[in-house]
C-alpha positions in Angstrom: -29.2 -4.8 -5.2 -31.4 -3.4 -2.0 -30.0 0.7 -1.5 -27.8 1.0 2.1 -25.6 2.6 3.4 -21.9 0.9 4.7 -19.7 2.7 6.6 -15.9 3.5 5.5 -13.2 1.2 7.0 -10.6 4.4 6.3 -12.8 7.7 6.7 -15.5 6.2 9.2 -17.9 8.2 7.1 -21.4 5.8 6.6 -21.7 6.2 2.6 -24.4 4.7 -0.4 -23.5 1.0 -1.5 -22.1 2.9 -4.9 -19.6 4.4 -3.7 -17.6 1.2 -3.2 -16.7 -1.7 -5.4 -16.7 -4.9 -5.3 -14.5 -7.2 -3.9 -15.8 -11.3 -4.5 -14.8 -12.2 -0.8 -16.2 -10.2 1.8 -19.8 -10.7 2.9 -21.2 -7.8 1.7 -19.5 -8.5 -2.0 -18.0 -4.6 -1.3 -14.5 -3.5 -0.1 -14.4 -2.2 3.3 -12.5 1.2 1.8 -15.1 3.3 -0.1 -13.6 4.6 -3.8 -12.2 8.0 -2.7 -10.6 6.8 0.0 -8.9 4.0 -2.8 -8.0 6.6 -4.8 -6.5 8.7 -2.6 -4.0 5.7 -1.2 -3.7 5.1 -5.4 -2.6 8.8 -5.0 -0.4 8.8 -2.5 1.2 5.2 -3.9 2.0 6.4 -6.9 4.0 9.8 -5.8 6.0 8.0 -3.3 7.3 4.8 -5.4 7.6 6.6 -9.5 9.9 4.6 -10.5 6.9 1.8 -10.2 5.3 3.0 -13.4 7.9 3.2 -15.6 9.6 -0.6 -14.5 5.9 -1.8 -14.7 5.9 -0.6 -18.5 9.1 -1.6 -19.0 8.2 -5.1 -18.2 5.0 -5.6 -19.6 4.8 -3.3 -22.9 1.7 -4.4 -24.4 -0.7 -2.2 -22.6 1.5 0.9 -22.7 -1.2 3.1 -25.4 0.4 5.0 -28.6 -0.8 8.5 -28.0 
């Protein structure tokens, strides 16, 4: 794959294509938001929905890890 830059749809910053996750459905095969923007959106969601993680672990016991 050639090195090229892509503009993030959220922050508007032009970044290398390696800063975007893959997404087969898109024409270029990459997501429209950069990894750092996606990380921040996921963090905001987790903080605003703390019960979601607990409910998900209860309904998916095979995925919980032993520490």
